[in-house]
N, C-alpha and C positions, 0 to 999 in steps of 0.2 A: 504494500500500500504506500503510495506516494505521500510524503509529508511536506507541508510548507514550513520552511525553517528560516527564521529571521536571525541574522548574524550581525552583531555590532562590529565596528571596524577598529576604532582606536582603543588600545588596551586589550583587544581580543586577537586580531590577526596582525597587528602591527604595534610597534612602540612609537609613541608620539610624545615629544617633550614640550610641555607648556603651551599646547595649542599651535605649535609650529608644524602644521600639516605637510608642508613642502618637504620637510626633512624626515618624515615618518619612515621607519625601517620595518620591513616585513618580518614576520615570524614564520618561517617556512613550514615547520612542523604543524602549526595551527592551520595554515592555509591548506596543507595536505589533508588534514582531517575533514575540513569543509568540502574540499574537492572530491573526497571519497564519498561524502553524502550526496553530492551532485551526481557523481558517476553511478551511484546506487539508484538513481531515478527520483531523487527528492527535488523539490522546487526551492531554490536558494534565493533569498532576498537579503542583500547587504543593506544595512541602514545605519545612519549616523546623525548626530546632532551638529555636525560641522557647520558653522556659520549661523546657527539659529539665534544665538545671543548677539553676535556682532553684526548680523545682516549681510555678511560677505557670502558670495556664491562660490562654493568649493566643489560643485558638481563635476565640472570638467577635470579638475585636478584629481579628484577622488576616482573617477572613472578611469583615467589614465593610469593611476597607481594600481588599481585592481587588475587591469590588463597587464601591466608591466610585471606585477608580482605573480602572474599566472593563475589568478583566481577564476574559478568557474562559477557562474551565477546566472540567474534569469533577470533579476531586477536590482537597481540601486535606488534607494529612497533616502532623501535628505530630510526626513521628517520624524526623527526619533523624538519621543517625548523628553522634555527636560525634567530630570528627577535626580535625587540623591540616592535613593534606595528603591529598588523594585522588588515587591513581594508578589510572587506568582507561583502557582503550583506547577507550571510548565517550564520555569526558568532553570537553565543549567549554565555553569561556567564551562569554558572550553576545556579546562583540565578534567572535567567530569565526563567528557565524551570519549 
């Protein structure tokens, strides 16, 4: 059964220092985990809050990074909710996958 899987970007598949998205560095083993879920037939949506507070548009930069890093996905959404803690029965950290 195909699952729809939302994956955060910063701090999950890459390291980003102090909001400097241009210098984000990929975490290959985390990207590989997500790519394996894609290859297994799941629908992958990367999502991020990049630019939500500042109003800057990071869509093109983020899309280019995902492609450069070899990320396999179906959608990129720039509309992650702004929160400090998410409590959800379906939430997992990348290390738990």
